[in-house]
C-alpha positions as CSV (number, residue, x, y, z in Angstrom):
1,M,4.8,353.6,102.5
2,N,2.9,357.5,103.0
3,T,1.3,359.0,99.8
4,G,0.9,362.4,98.5
5,P,3.5,365.7,98.6
6,L,6.0,365.7,101.3
7,N,5.5,368.5,104.0
8,E,7.8,371.1,104.8
9,N,9.4,369.1,107.9
10,E,10.3,366.2,105.2
11,L,11.4,368.3,102.4
12,E,14.1,369.7,105.1
13,W,15.1,366.5,106.6
14,L,16.0,365.2,103.4
15,D,17.8,368.3,102.4
16,D,19.7,368.2,105.7
17,T,20.2,364.4,105.4
18,L,21.8,365.0,101.5
19,A,24.0,367.9,103.1
20,K,25.0,365.3,105.6
21,Y,26.2,362.7,103.1
22,A,27.6,365.2,100.5
23,A,30.1,363.7,98.4
24,E,31.9,364.6,94.8
25,G,29.2,364.3,92.4
26,A,26.2,363.5,94.9
27,I,23.2,365.5,94.5
28,L,23.4,368.7,96.8
29,D,19.8,369.7,97.6
30,V,16.6,368.7,97.7
31,S,16.0,371.0,94.5
32,E,18.3,368.4,92.4
33,L,17.0,365.9,93.6
34,D,13.6,366.7,92.8
35,G,15.0,367.3,89.2
36,L,16.9,363.6,89.4
37,L,13.5,362.1,90.2
38,T,11.4,364.2,88.0
39,R,13.8,363.1,85.0
40,S,13.5,359.4,86.3
41,S,9.8,359.6,86.4
42,S,9.2,360.8,83.2
43,A,11.9,358.7,81.4
44,P,10.5,356.7,78.4
45,T,11.8,353.5,79.9
46,D,11.7,352.5,83.8
47,I,14.8,353.2,85.4
48,E,15.4,350.9,88.0
49,P,15.5,352.6,91.9
50,A,18.8,350.9,92.4
51,Q,20.3,353.0,89.7
52,W,18.8,356.2,90.6
53,L,19.4,355.8,94.3
54,L,23.5,355.3,93.3
55,A,23.0,358.6,91.2
56,I,21.9,360.5,94.5
57,W,25.3,360.0,95.7
58,G,27.6,360.2,92.8
59,G,27.9,356.3,92.7
60,A,28.3,353.3,94.6
61,D,31.6,354.5,96.3
62,N,29.9,357.4,97.9
63,V,26.7,355.4,99.4
64,P,26.3,356.5,102.7
65,R,27.4,354.7,105.9
66,W,23.8,355.6,107.5
67,A,24.0,356.4,111.2
68,N,21.4,353.5,111.5
69,D,18.8,351.5,109.4
70,R,16.0,354.0,110.7
71,E,17.9,357.2,108.9
72,R,18.4,354.8,105.8
73,D,14.6,353.6,105.8
74,R,13.2,356.9,106.3
75,F,15.4,358.6,103.4
76,V,14.3,355.8,100.9
77,N,10.9,356.0,102.0
78,L,10.7,360.0,101.5
79,T,12.6,359.9,98.2
80,L,9.9,357.2,97.1
81,Q,7.0,358.8,98.3
82,H,8.2,362.2,96.6
83,M,9.0,360.1,93.4
84,S,5.6,358.6,93.4
85,D,3.8,362.2,94.1
86,I,6.0,363.7,91.0
87,A,4.9,360.6,88.7
88,E,1.0,361.0,89.7
89,R,1.2,364.7,89.2
90,L,3.0,364.2,85.7
91,E,0.6,361.4,84.3
92,S,-3.0,362.7,86.0
93,Y,-2.5,366.3,86.9
94,P,0.0,368.0,84.6
95,D,-1.4,371.5,85.1
96,Q,-0.5,370.9,89.0
97,F,3.3,369.8,88.7
98,E,5.7,372.9,89.8
99,P,9.2,371.9,90.5
100,L,10.9,372.7,93.3
101,F,13.7,375.6,92.9
102,G,15.8,376.4,95.7
103,H,14.9,375.7,99.1
104,P,12.8,378.2,101.4
105,R,15.1,378.1,104.2
106,S,17.7,379.4,101.9
107,G,15.6,382.3,101.0
108,R,15.1,381.2,97.5
109,S,11.7,380.3,96.2
110,G,10.2,377.0,95.6
111,A,7.1,375.3,95.0
112,D,4.4,374.8,97.8
113,H,4.6,371.3,98.5
114,S,2.6,371.4,101.9
């Protein structure tokens, strides 16, 4: 797994993938994903990946039927990389932490994670 912040292409791919598999109650975009991962990273007790991965999709009934294993693995790996970066910033560099608000592609401002 790679480390450090995701680049713009990786954030856009996550955003597109969330939109592709959107379901009722699911995380809608990378900004909401960032919020969920920030909350999970800063919880007083550890939250197992199986729990927050289900939360991304709005529950077990909405987990995507991935196009292939590569797509699934890329989504999981990028999500884990982003969560690891959030956790590291919150723990070691809290002054460098900025949540993502919106997505630059949609014309809203966001934190620079490149």
